[in-house]
N, C-alpha and C positions, 0 to 999 in steps of 0.2 A: 777679597785676595789680591792682590798684586802681583805677579810671579816675574816683573821687567829682575833684570840684573847680567851679568858674568858669575855662570860655575863653574868647576874644572873638577872634571874627573879623581874621584880620589879611591876609589876601588871597585876591585869589576866580576862576578861570580861565572862562572862558564860559557863563557867567551867565545873557549878556539868551538863546543860543545856548538853554543845558538846557531853559531854565522856558519860554522860547516851545517844546519839542517835550513837557513836558511841558503846555503848556496856561492856563499862569497868563494873564489878560490881559495885554495892554501894558503895558498905568500904572499897572498894581501894580509891574511888572519894571522901571516904570524908578524908581518910590520905592522896589525894594529894591537895587536893585539901586547902593549908595552906604554904605547904612548897613550899620555893623557889628556884626553875633549872636549876643550874650550868649548859648551852650549852661551850664546846667546835670549836669548830672550826680550821684546820689545811687550811685553801686556802690554793694551790700554781696551776696559771694557768684554769686546765677546770677540775683540781680533784680537791676533798671534802671531807674529814675524818668530820665525826659530831659523836662526841658523847651528848651524856646528859644526865647526872643524876637527878634525881626527885630519893632523901630521899635515898634507899635498889633500883630500881629499876636506872637501865643505858641500853643509846640504842646506839653503835653503826650505822653507816649510811660508808658507804664507796659509790662515784657514782665520771663518768664525764659530767659535763654540756651535754644535746646534746642527753646521749645516753639513752637506757636502762639501768635500774639494780634494784637489790633487793630491798627495802626498810621497815626496823623494824617500824610499827604504836605503840605510846600509850600502844595496848592492845597487843603490842608481835606478831598480826600477822604483815608474807610476806606481798612483793605487791608486783607487780609492777609496773618502774612509766616513765618516763624522768624528771629530771624536768630541766627547759633552765632556761638559764636567761632574763633574758627582763632589758632596758636600758641597764647601771651603776651601779647596786645598787639591782636590785629587779631577786631573783632565783622563780620560778613560778612551780609548780608539781601541775599533778591531780593525786588520790585516788580511786577505792572501792568511787568514788560519793562525795570523797570531796575538795573542792580547797584548795590549800595550797599558800601563798603568805610569804613573807620572806624578807622585806625591811628594806634594811646595810641606816645610813642615824648617820654621827658620829662617834661616838660610844656608839649611839641605834638602836638597832633590833628591829622591828614590827612583829609577825607572825599574820597575819591574817586567819582565818580557818574555809571555810566557810561546811555547811552542810546541803540540802534540806534549813533550811530557819536561822538554826541557826550559829549563827556566834561570833566567841572564836578568844578570840582577847589576845593578849599575847608580847610586849611590854618588853625589857633585858637590861640593860648595860654594860657595859664592867665594866672587876672590874678589 
């Protein structure tokens, strides 16, 4: 399955508690909570380029599935991680105690991030 395309956030759950737990400052949490961010994915074989735009904040991540890479988090921190495919439609990674599962289903992407007992869920649709 190829995931290339542009996707815009439609809904999110537990944004504020999750971002607080990640260490994001309160002012940035308040600014970011209502922004409908856009993710652009270029997926070619095992190579993935991901650009996430939230207002003026832009995060660029490039990785090869199954290989260690450096990812930028929402806080701007760089972390080492391995992004793996599970089945045909899920990308899974873990960094700094956060498990991230990105599931592709037609024109919808559901990203679920878990930190301790806080589960942040973001649903985006292809635009």
